[in-house]
C-alpha positions as CSV (number, residue, x, y, z in Angstrom):
1,X,101.0,133.1,95.7
2,X,100.9,129.4,96.5
3,X,100.9,128.2,100.1
4,X,104.4,127.3,101.4
5,X,104.4,123.5,101.9
6,X,106.0,122.0,104.9
7,X,108.5,119.1,104.6
8,X,110.0,117.5,107.6
9,X,112.9,115.1,107.7
10,X,113.5,113.2,111.0
11,X,116.7,111.4,111.8
12,X,119.9,111.3,113.7
13,X,123.6,111.2,113.1
14,X,123.7,107.4,113.3
15,X,122.7,105.6,110.1
16,X,119.7,103.4,110.5
17,X,120.9,99.8,111.2
18,X,118.2,98.4,108.9
19,X,119.1,100.8,106.1
20,X,122.5,99.4,104.9
21,X,124.2,101.6,102.3
22,X,121.5,104.3,102.6
23,X,122.7,107.9,103.0
24,X,122.6,109.5,106.5
25,X,119.5,111.4,107.6
26,X,121.2,114.8,107.2
27,X,122.5,113.8,103.7
28,X,118.9,112.8,102.8
29,X,117.6,116.2,104.0
30,X,120.2,118.1,102.0
31,X,119.6,115.9,98.9
32,X,115.8,116.4,99.1
33,X,116.2,120.2,99.5
34,X,118.4,120.4,96.4
35,X,116.3,118.0,94.3
36,X,113.0,119.7,95.1
37,X,114.4,123.2,94.5
38,X,115.8,122.1,91.1
39,X,112.6,120.3,89.9
40,X,110.1,122.8,91.3
41,X,111.7,126.1,90.7
42,X,110.2,129.2,92.5
43,X,107.6,127.1,94.3
44,X,107.4,127.8,98.1
45,X,108.4,125.1,100.6
46,X,110.1,124.9,103.9
47,X,112.2,121.9,104.8
48,X,113.1,121.2,108.4
49,X,115.5,118.7,109.8
50,X,114.6,117.2,113.2
51,X,117.3,115.4,115.1
52,X,115.4,112.8,117.2
53,X,118.1,112.7,119.7
54,X,118.1,116.4,120.5
55,X,115.4,118.4,122.4
56,X,112.3,119.0,120.3
57,X,109.8,121.7,121.0
58,X,106.7,121.0,118.8
59,X,104.4,118.3,120.0
60,X,103.8,116.6,116.6
61,X,107.6,116.4,116.1
62,X,108.1,114.9,119.5
63,X,105.4,112.3,118.7
64,X,107.1,111.3,115.4
65,X,110.5,111.2,117.1
66,X,109.1,108.9,119.8
67,X,107.5,106.7,117.2
68,X,110.8,106.3,115.4
69,X,112.5,105.4,118.7
70,X,109.7,102.9,119.4
71,X,110.6,101.3,116.0
72,X,107.3,102.2,114.4
73,X,109.2,104.0,111.6
74,X,112.7,103.7,110.1
75,X,114.7,106.9,109.8
76,X,115.2,109.1,108.0
77,X,111.5,109.7,108.0
78,X,110.1,112.2,105.5
79,X,106.7,114.0,105.8
80,X,105.1,116.4,103.4
81,X,102.3,118.4,105.0
82,X,102.1,115.7,107.8
83,X,101.9,112.8,105.4
84,X,104.6,110.1,105.6
85,X,106.1,109.9,102.1
86,X,109.3,108.0,102.8
87,X,111.3,106.2,105.5
88,X,114.6,104.5,105.7
89,X,115.9,104.5,102.1
90,X,113.9,107.5,100.8
91,X,113.0,107.7,97.1
92,X,112.2,110.8,95.2
93,X,109.1,109.7,93.3
94,X,106.8,109.4,96.3
95,X,108.0,112.7,97.6
96,X,107.3,114.3,94.2
97,X,103.9,112.7,93.9
98,X,102.8,114.2,97.3
99,X,104.2,117.6,96.4
100,X,102.2,117.5,93.1
101,X,99.0,116.6,95.0
102,X,99.5,120.0,96.7
103,X,99.8,121.9,93.4
104,X,103.5,121.7,92.7
105,X,104.3,121.5,89.0
106,X,107.6,120.9,87.3
107,X,109.5,124.1,86.4
108,X,110.1,124.7,82.7
């Protein structure tokens, strides 16, 4: 069985001021979960939504949340196995490329 990949989506309820007309962070999270499940059927992944304005337990998540608040990244910020693959207006192709680097292949 393949290793379950970790996908993290960081964001908040407020839409990023620099990302006019972009979907909200939670909408991006839900959209990514559906798109990845559809394209890569039966391939294990976990997707986690981290609200940067709520208490965060894991140190690496606290670090990314702080970096977003310090304007180092736009949100929503998407990581696959710790690699930044999208921020602000997230696109599917870079996310898919990173998943395929880790062995994902399109379901037939």
